[in-house]
Steps between C-alpha positions, in 0.01 A plus 500: 500500500635855516655420836720213382877555514620688190683206333194278547276766349743535211498128423122470536432804282737371232339154507148641473595721202680204341195276541279773354732522199529121460121462492422778251807514270437162326146609410629825347758308295240241388262771379789668322565177308128472421514852354787388279322183383170682437619827345151630415451856622188414698680221688807716548303779669310260724808316625703820533226645720484183713878507544490859621222409745713214636804728531297762683382225734869415558572863591193515723606181679851636554358823644281295736801294610694817578206645699467170687868474590603864546369831625596769249387862510432608142490868409399523134373806312399556139283197420161673483492582127636170366294292256494131411434578133796731433846443356779603740877524509604459864842644590651460846816527702654162580657417836414137574328190361228598748409782257335251265270366774423858606398598147295186447320556831412870463387467136313171547169524308543879467681499166560229237727216607861620525738371235868558435691534177739204512807409303417225254758270661304497829237273347743215580492568877364178659125511572477882520601541136201288399274690742609835351446363150156362589402837650605685182778695665654709220835345407732744326791445268768762564811537284814632670689799359791270416269268304345791310843634403569167330144473361379857434217373276327366814480840670145556622398139435484417872239771558307385191498135617388598850231734367350219293507269803315764703216548250296242695477751786307755294175317573568412864621754759846439643724650766871489414748529786844659464765547768669802346826463695546158340622339822438502875642782710806425715746735666781348292316562170403849614861587578634342179252695287562822690125544486382858556203366699497419870274193483503396134735376231528682170199433275535330163272661243548231235266244659208743525569625147495138375152448652380824343642390166318167518173604666490880524207531258254341742637564848267731695730628770809443712468399865800647678547287814726586792566236767663571837589268789534704822687221685756476220511306175400139577620179344237253387586284801445801730153534348420130541610513864272796578773760551323750275253696714428801277475545124434841344393539136404799286338457158490794258317467166679688220329555163687382191527801269635519145819656637582171676478295182766480230784301348741461790762310302511709183404853613779655711293807587210292629738267686662793684160648586364167620807431714457842657135423579594169666779669700257766623247231593765319703616816676142559616468134602811531716341796680182295548697216665670752732164657591344161572785392726508837679121490547523154657772608741293796615 
């Protein structure tokens, strides 16, 4: 199948992933409804575990489909010390929708199932909103600065609401994913931002700080992930068609110390220090991307 014309491979790969999703997604949603109808803790844990197992099967099937349809050379380092029973915050650069498949593939069954903090409004996305809800993705309620100016009494309430929603994760390990740049890299965005980095957009510290505010007490460490595509940043269609031949990934565990925790929204000194730490992390990540690309060329 790898030798089919690229458009044919693209269509076939898309159809196979779609069929995989269509078969497994309804079961995940059904079990999510069962959890809601039978809210006993024992039932909740059982069905939550089954849903994660189904979702990991979905990821495994997708990885098999990609191996079947395409020949990709993976160069991944930094996975040796990871544990299935740890709580992680995964931070990564973001260049393409392919990044999500890359992260799901390299971390499959190595760390707890990857979840994203999602805006509460995304629960209404057709099908996927129900899947995210059934899988206990943490939905967050964020108030804008304009809203808080008009309603100052609600300052800090969004963190409090999200923290309460995340209490369920204290008993079961979780990996929370955060794309620190907040959006995918493009040359136009890079130029508009006047980013100081060669391969990255400017990082946004607020998202990471929000996760720390909601879950910092029981996160074990940060997984600092750097993804590089030697042939250039691919679109998702490029990936489906088999135009991605090499993927390079570096994973660096970073301990979460007391210095990284604080009140980002009410402590100006901590906010400045935390922003500086994120900026330094991103400067080093930019060097890592350059080194990976240079290494591949040589």
